[in-house]
mmCIF file as gemmi writes it, N, C-alpha and C atoms, coordinates in Angstrom:
data_model
loop_
_atom_site.group_PDB
_atom_site.id
_atom_site.type_symbol
_atom_site.label_atom_id
_atom_site.label_alt_id
_atom_site.label_comp_id
_atom_site.label_asym_id
_atom_site.label_entity_id
_atom_site.label_seq_id
_atom_site.pdbx_PDB_ins_code
_atom_site.Cartn_x
_atom_site.Cartn_y
_atom_site.Cartn_z
_atom_site.occupancy
_atom_site.B_iso_or_equiv
_atom_site.pdbx_formal_charge
_atom_site.auth_seq_id
_atom_site.auth_asym_id
_atom_site.pdbx_PDB_model_num
ATOM 1 N N . MET Axp A 1 ? 12.54 -21.437 29.446 1 0 ? 1 A 1
ATOM 2 C CA . MET Axp A 1 ? 12.153 -20.069 29.16 1 0 ? 1 A 1
ATOM 3 C C . MET Axp A 1 ? 12.744 -19.611 27.822 1 0 ? 1 A 1
ATOM 4 N N . PHE Axp A 2 ? 14.025 -19.873 27.621 1 0 ? 2 A 1
ATOM 5 C CA . PHE Axp A 2 ? 14.684 -19.461 26.383 1 0 ? 2 A 1
ATOM 6 C C . PHE Axp A 2 ? 14.083 -20.182 25.176 1 0 ? 2 A 1
ATOM 7 N N . LYS Axp A 3 ? 13.705 -21.447 25.361 1 0 ? 3 A 1
ATOM 8 C CA . LYS Axp A 3 ? 13.118 -22.221 24.273 1 0 ? 3 A 1
ATOM 9 C C . LYS Axp A 3 ? 11.785 -21.62 23.846 1 0 ? 3 A 1
ATOM 10 N N . LYS Axp A 4 ? 10.977 -21.166 24.807 1 0 ? 4 A 1
ATOM 11 C CA . LYS Axp A 4 ? 9.691 -20.544 24.485 1 0 ? 4 A 1
ATOM 12 C C . LYS Axp A 4 ? 9.896 -19.243 23.716 1 0 ? 4 A 1
ATOM 13 N N . LEU Axp A 5 ? 10.888 -18.456 24.119 1 0 ? 5 A 1
ATOM 14 C CA . LEU Axp A 5 ? 11.159 -17.203 23.418 1 0 ? 5 A 1
ATOM 15 C C . LEU Axp A 5 ? 11.638 -17.468 21.991 1 0 ? 5 A 1
ATOM 16 N N . LEU Axp A 6 ? 12.441 -18.484 21.826 1 0 ? 6 A 1
ATOM 17 C CA . LEU Axp A 6 ? 12.932 -18.849 20.503 1 0 ? 6 A 1
ATOM 18 C C . LEU Axp A 6 ? 11.786 -19.298 19.601 1 0 ? 6 A 1
ATOM 19 N N . ILE Axp A 7 ? 10.885 -20.101 20.136 1 0 ? 7 A 1
ATOM 20 C CA . ILE Axp A 7 ? 9.718 -20.548 19.363 1 0 ? 7 A 1
ATOM 21 C C . ILE Axp A 7 ? 8.838 -19.356 19.009 1 0 ? 7 A 1
ATOM 22 N N . LEU Axp A 8 ? 8.614 -18.464 19.963 1 0 ? 8 A 1
ATOM 23 C CA . LEU Axp A 8 ? 7.809 -17.273 19.711 1 0 ? 8 A 1
ATOM 24 C C . LEU Axp A 8 ? 8.443 -16.397 18.63 1 0 ? 8 A 1
ATOM 25 N N . ALA Axp A 9 ? 9.752 -16.218 18.692 1 0 ? 9 A 1
ATOM 26 C CA . ALA Axp A 9 ? 10.453 -15.429 17.68 1 0 ? 9 A 1
ATOM 27 C C . ALA Axp A 9 ? 10.321 -16.08 16.303 1 0 ? 9 A 1
ATOM 28 N N . GLY Axp A 10 ? 10.39 -17.384 16.245 1 0 ? 10 A 1
ATOM 29 C CA . GLY Axp A 10 ? 10.226 -18.098 14.981 1 0 ? 10 A 1
ATOM 30 C C . GLY Axp A 10 ? 8.83 -17.929 14.402 1 0 ? 10 A 1
ATOM 31 N N . VAL Axp A 11 ? 7.821 -18.024 15.248 1 0 ? 11 A 1
ATOM 32 C CA . VAL Axp A 11 ? 6.441 -17.863 14.796 1 0 ? 11 A 1
ATOM 33 C C . VAL Axp A 11 ? 6.212 -16.438 14.297 1 0 ? 11 A 1
ATOM 34 N N . VAL Axp A 12 ? 6.726 -15.456 15.04 1 0 ? 12 A 1
ATOM 35 C CA . VAL Axp A 12 ? 6.584 -14.06 14.621 1 0 ? 12 A 1
ATOM 36 C C . VAL Axp A 12 ? 7.327 -13.828 13.303 1 0 ? 12 A 1
ATOM 37 N N . GLY Axp A 13 ? 8.501 -14.397 13.159 1 0 ? 13 A 1
ATOM 38 C CA . GLY Axp A 13 ? 9.269 -14.26 11.923 1 0 ? 13 A 1
ATOM 39 C C . GLY Axp A 13 ? 8.536 -14.837 10.727 1 0 ? 13 A 1
ATOM 40 N N . VAL Axp A 14 ? 7.955 -16.008 10.885 1 0 ? 14 A 1
ATOM 41 C CA . VAL Axp A 14 ? 7.185 -16.626 9.8 1 0 ? 14 A 1
ATOM 42 C C . VAL Axp A 14 ? 5.969 -15.766 9.473 1 0 ? 14 A 1
ATOM 43 N N . GLY Axp A 15 ? 5.32 -15.225 10.484 1 0 ? 15 A 1
ATOM 44 C CA . GLY Axp A 15 ? 4.167 -14.353 10.262 1 0 ? 15 A 1
ATOM 45 C C . GLY Axp A 15 ? 4.539 -13.113 9.469 1 0 ? 15 A 1
ATOM 46 N N . VAL Axp A 16 ? 5.684 -12.535 9.775 1 0 ? 16 A 1
ATOM 47 C CA . VAL Axp A 16 ? 6.135 -11.336 9.054 1 0 ? 16 A 1
ATOM 48 C C . VAL Axp A 16 ? 6.432 -11.68 7.593 1 0 ? 16 A 1
ATOM 49 N N . VAL Axp A 17 ? 7.073 -12.797 7.357 1 0 ? 17 A 1
ATOM 50 C CA . VAL Axp A 17 ? 7.39 -13.206 5.981 1 0 ? 17 A 1
ATOM 51 C C . VAL Axp A 17 ? 6.106 -13.435 5.181 1 0 ? 17 A 1
ATOM 52 N N . VAL Axp A 18 ? 5.143 -14.13 5.772 1 0 ? 18 A 1
ATOM 53 C CA . VAL Axp A 18 ? 3.876 -14.393 5.085 1 0 ? 18 A 1
ATOM 54 C C . VAL Axp A 18 ? 3.145 -13.082 4.814 1 0 ? 18 A 1
ATOM 55 N N . PHE Axp A 19 ? 3.114 -12.188 5.793 1 0 ? 19 A 1
ATOM 56 C CA . PHE Axp A 19 ? 2.455 -10.889 5.62 1 0 ? 19 A 1
ATOM 57 C C . PHE Axp A 19 ? 3.093 -10.105 4.477 1 0 ? 19 A 1
ATOM 58 N N . ASN Axp A 20 ? 4.41 -10.085 4.422 1 0 ? 20 A 1
ATOM 59 C CA . ASN Axp A 20 ? 5.102 -9.341 3.368 1 0 ? 20 A 1
ATOM 60 C C . ASN Axp A 20 ? 4.834 -9.933 1.993 1 0 ? 20 A 1
ATOM 61 N N . LYS Axp A 21 ? 4.763 -11.267 1.892 1 0 ? 21 A 1
ATOM 62 C CA . LYS Axp A 21 ? 4.469 -11.894 0.609 1 0 ? 21 A 1
ATOM 63 C C . LYS Axp A 21 ? 3.054 -11.571 0.151 1 0 ? 21 A 1
ATOM 64 N N . ILE Axp A 22 ? 2.103 -11.6 1.063 1 0 ? 22 A 1
ATOM 65 C CA . ILE Axp A 22 ? 0.72 -11.283 0.716 1 0 ? 22 A 1
ATOM 66 C C . ILE Axp A 22 ? 0.604 -9.826 0.291 1 0 ? 22 A 1
ATOM 67 N N . LYS Axp A 23 ? 1.27 -8.929 1.013 1 0 ? 23 A 1
ATOM 68 C CA . LYS Axp A 23 ? 1.229 -7.506 0.676 1 0 ? 23 A 1
ATOM 69 C C . LYS Axp A 23 ? 1.855 -7.259 -0.693 1 0 ? 23 A 1
ATOM 70 N N . ALA Axp A 24 ? 2.977 -7.895 -0.974 1 0 ? 24 A 1
ATOM 71 C CA . ALA Axp A 24 ? 3.631 -7.731 -2.271 1 0 ? 24 A 1
ATOM 72 C C . ALA Axp A 24 ? 2.738 -8.257 -3.394 1 0 ? 24 A 1
ATOM 73 N N . SER Axp A 25 ? 2.072 -9.365 -3.157 1 0 ? 25 A 1
ATOM 74 C CA . SER Axp A 25 ? 1.178 -9.926 -4.158 1 0 ? 25 A 1
ATOM 75 C C . SER Axp A 25 ? 0.014 -8.979 -4.434 1 0 ? 25 A 1
ATOM 76 N N . ASN Axp A 26 ? -0.572 -8.42 -3.387 1 0 ? 26 A 1
ATOM 77 C CA . ASN Axp A 26 ? -1.68 -7.479 -3.558 1 0 ? 26 A 1
ATOM 78 C C . ASN Axp A 26 ? -1.227 -6.212 -4.26 1 0 ? 26 A 1
ATOM 79 N N . ASP Axp A 27 ? -0.05 -5.713 -3.918 1 0 ? 27 A 1
ATOM 80 C CA . ASP Axp A 27 ? 0.48 -4.513 -4.568 1 0 ? 27 A 1
ATOM 81 C C . ASP Axp A 27 ? 0.714 -4.757 -6.057 1 0 ? 27 A 1
ATOM 82 N N . GLU Axp A 28 ? 1.266 -5.919 -6.398 1 0 ? 28 A 1
ATOM 83 C CA . GLU Axp A 28 ? 1.524 -6.238 -7.801 1 0 ? 28 A 1
ATOM 84 C C . GLU Axp A 28 ? 0.215 -6.384 -8.571 1 0 ? 28 A 1
ATOM 85 N N . ARG Axp A 29 ? -0.783 -7.008 -7.939 1 0 ? 29 A 1
ATOM 86 C CA . ARG Axp A 29 ? -2.085 -7.163 -8.596 1 0 ? 29 A 1
ATOM 87 C C . ARG Axp A 29 ? -2.724 -5.805 -8.851 1 0 ? 29 A 1
ATOM 88 N N . ALA Axp A 30 ? -2.628 -4.894 -7.881 1 0 ? 30 A 1
ATOM 89 C CA . ALA Axp A 30 ? -3.18 -3.547 -8.055 1 0 ? 30 A 1
ATOM 90 C C . ALA Axp A 30 ? -2.447 -2.802 -9.164 1 0 ? 30 A 1
ATOM 91 N N . LEU Axp A 31 ? -1.134 -2.973 -9.243 1 0 ? 31 A 1
ATOM 92 C CA . LEU Axp A 31 ? -0.362 -2.32 -10.285 1 0 ? 31 A 1
ATOM 93 C C . LEU Axp A 31 ? -0.755 -2.844 -11.665 1 0 ? 31 A 1
ATOM 94 N N . TRP Axp A 32 ? -0.911 -4.164 -11.797 1 0 ? 32 A 1
ATOM 95 C CA . TRP Axp A 32 ? -1.334 -4.73 -13.077 1 0 ? 32 A 1
ATOM 96 C C . TRP Axp A 32 ? -2.734 -4.261 -13.441 1 0 ? 32 A 1
ATOM 97 N N . HIS Axp A 33 ? -3.611 -4.17 -12.464 1 0 ? 33 A 1
ATOM 98 C CA . HIS Axp A 33 ? -4.971 -3.699 -12.731 1 0 ? 33 A 1
ATOM 99 C C . HIS Axp A 33 ? -4.934 -2.268 -13.256 1 0 ? 33 A 1
ATOM 100 N N . GLU Axp A 34 ? -4.129 -1.423 -12.625 1 0 ? 34 A 1
ATOM 101 C CA . GLU Axp A 34 ? -4.009 -0.037 -13.06 1 0 ? 34 A 1
ATOM 102 C C . GLU Axp A 34 ? -3.397 0.057 -14.456 1 0 ? 34 A 1
ATOM 103 N N . ALA Axp A 35 ? -2.439 -0.804 -14.747 1 0 ? 35 A 1
ATOM 104 C CA . ALA Axp A 35 ? -1.737 -0.747 -16.027 1 0 ? 35 A 1
ATOM 105 C C . ALA Axp A 35 ? -2.584 -1.286 -17.17 1 0 ? 35 A 1
ATOM 106 N N . THR Axp A 36 ? -3.511 -2.172 -16.889 1 0 ? 36 A 1
ATOM 107 C CA . THR Axp A 36 ? -4.254 -2.833 -17.966 1 0 ? 36 A 1
ATOM 108 C C . THR Axp A 36 ? -5.668 -2.316 -18.149 1 0 ? 36 A 1
ATOM 109 N N . THR Axp A 37 ? -6.141 -1.423 -17.288 1 0 ? 37 A 1
ATOM 110 C CA . THR Axp A 37 ? -7.472 -0.868 -17.477 1 0 ? 37 A 1
ATOM 111 C C . THR Axp A 37 ? -7.362 0.417 -18.28 1 0 ? 37 A 1
ATOM 112 N N . SER Axp A 38 ? -8.391 0.69 -19.046 1 0 ? 38 A 1
ATOM 113 C CA . SER Axp A 38 ? -8.37 1.899 -19.854 1 0 ? 38 A 1
ATOM 114 C C . SER Axp A 38 ? -8.554 3.115 -18.949 1 0 ? 38 A 1
ATOM 115 N N . PRO Axp A 39 ? -7.924 4.211 -19.299 1 0 ? 39 A 1
ATOM 116 C CA . PRO Axp A 39 ? -8.036 5.404 -18.456 1 0 ? 39 A 1
ATOM 117 C C . PRO Axp A 39 ? -9.436 6.007 -18.513 1 0 ? 39 A 1
ATOM 118 N N . ASP Axp A 40 ? -9.835 6.603 -17.436 1 0 ? 40 A 1
ATOM 119 C CA . ASP Axp A 40 ? -11.121 7.26 -17.351 1 0 ? 40 A 1
ATOM 120 C C . ASP Axp A 40 ? -10.958 8.694 -17.851 1 0 ? 40 A 1
ATOM 121 N N . LEU Axp A 41 ? -11.423 8.97 -19.058 1 0 ? 41 A 1
ATOM 122 C CA . LEU Axp A 41 ? -11.188 10.264 -19.684 1 0 ? 41 A 1
ATOM 123 C C . LEU Axp A 41 ? -12.418 11.178 -19.637 1 0 ? 41 A 1
ATOM 124 N N . ARG Axp A 42 ? -13.233 11.018 -18.609 1 0 ? 42 A 1
ATOM 125 C CA . ARG Axp A 42 ? -14.43 11.865 -18.502 1 0 ? 42 A 1
ATOM 126 C C . ARG Axp A 42 ? -14.089 13.26 -18.157 1 0 ? 42 A 1
């Protein structure tokens, strides 16, 4: 029982790390897009 919980905790931990890396990458890409596009001066 304890081994299953440990494996589950490990899988959830890896999922959280991957999710955070993907989110950080998307946030950085959006920031670069905003910084490098010309402003809309209409």
